[in-house]
C-alpha angles and dihedrals in degrees: 000000000000122000092248091048090054091052090047091053091050093048090047090054090052095053105027092104094050107034137037098238136149126215089235092056092050092047090051091054091050092048091052092054095042101039104032102030097030093230115163113256093245092053092044090054092048091050093049092047090051090052092053092045088058092047091050094044090235134144117234092243090059089063123097136162100227114242107026129215115242105230142178123234096263091049089070102099106139137048127240096037124131113223144162118232138180112210147148122245100242099176140358122211133197111271111236098195133057090229091063119077097180137000130181148105129307122195143187135169091291100051143281137299135187119251133196125197114198120227093228091056090078091211126157119267118268116225125218113252096021127114122231139186104225117193127189101015121155124228124230139180133217125174090343094309118117123217140170129235127211114213140170092285093053119107121208125202121179112223127210095228142083133237126208101222117224127219118230096180123126129202123222133176133195149110115295097239102167142025107202131217114278091049130118122031110006137167126233132199110268095208115119113270091008122105101162118148110248120240112207090341094308132115114212089230106029102033121217112010136161094246133207123250121247138166125235140160123201102193141172122227118200121193094181094264106044137021123221126194113222132190118208115195124209096283093044092045092051091049091048099046106021088233115128125208090251092051091048091053091050091050092051092046093051092049095036085227130094093203091076088074094060089044091054090048091053090053091053102045113015112114095017122123119241142179112215128190126191147101123296128241116184107308093342134091109212107219114234093158133015132185130193108229129209098247111088121188131212105274093210091053089046091054091050090052091046091057090055094054 
């Protein structure tokens, strides 16, 4: 069974009670997005699911896939999947939006993952340090980082046990020899649960939107033997460059051009030697911590090497 056929079967199971759909029809929609429009499979699935949610008049948190797989944290590798998970609440953060009741970090023996509990879910409070059996949670992805969301269909059971939480982080060092396109001041889709980077003012799922500014660096570290691609989110980019989101917006406004932000970032960091720690996602390391080391490299030589990558 092909990958798209598998996704089509799963989507059909989700909507078979609400809509008169065939697996072939769903697979054809997915093929159109993936083959003709070159949309990644995960985004194609999300787009098709959103279309059927609208047709069925359903909220996303009403959707479930029937019998869920019980997974560990590092098994979460795709968005829009419904899973059961047993994990310890490692950390709780301050929620920055009224729609969010709790946000923090869950962990098991394999590693950690972010969780979000929606206010409208009316679920009990999770307590830091306690272990819970969480059933019917949905997976999500943002900037290469996977997370789980607790919604009104989620069930929570506190367990009288402890979990020794594992650490899946890696550490890499090298000269920052390239800052790739898509870095600097970017705009993301403002729709709830969507964080896609806009291309020419368009979201691949929601079309033309106003967008919200964000900072990001997609960089390449070279240690002389291997190259590693690293993604720095807003906080990591600000720590790396000293440029805040507000300052980046002012720079772009003064120049009437957002590319000046990435150019300024290149001037500040290209050719410098860093140690970066964080989890991996595909070919990327996602920077949680970064440290400037004492061994600078010749920026001109670094640029020459970057062009050969």
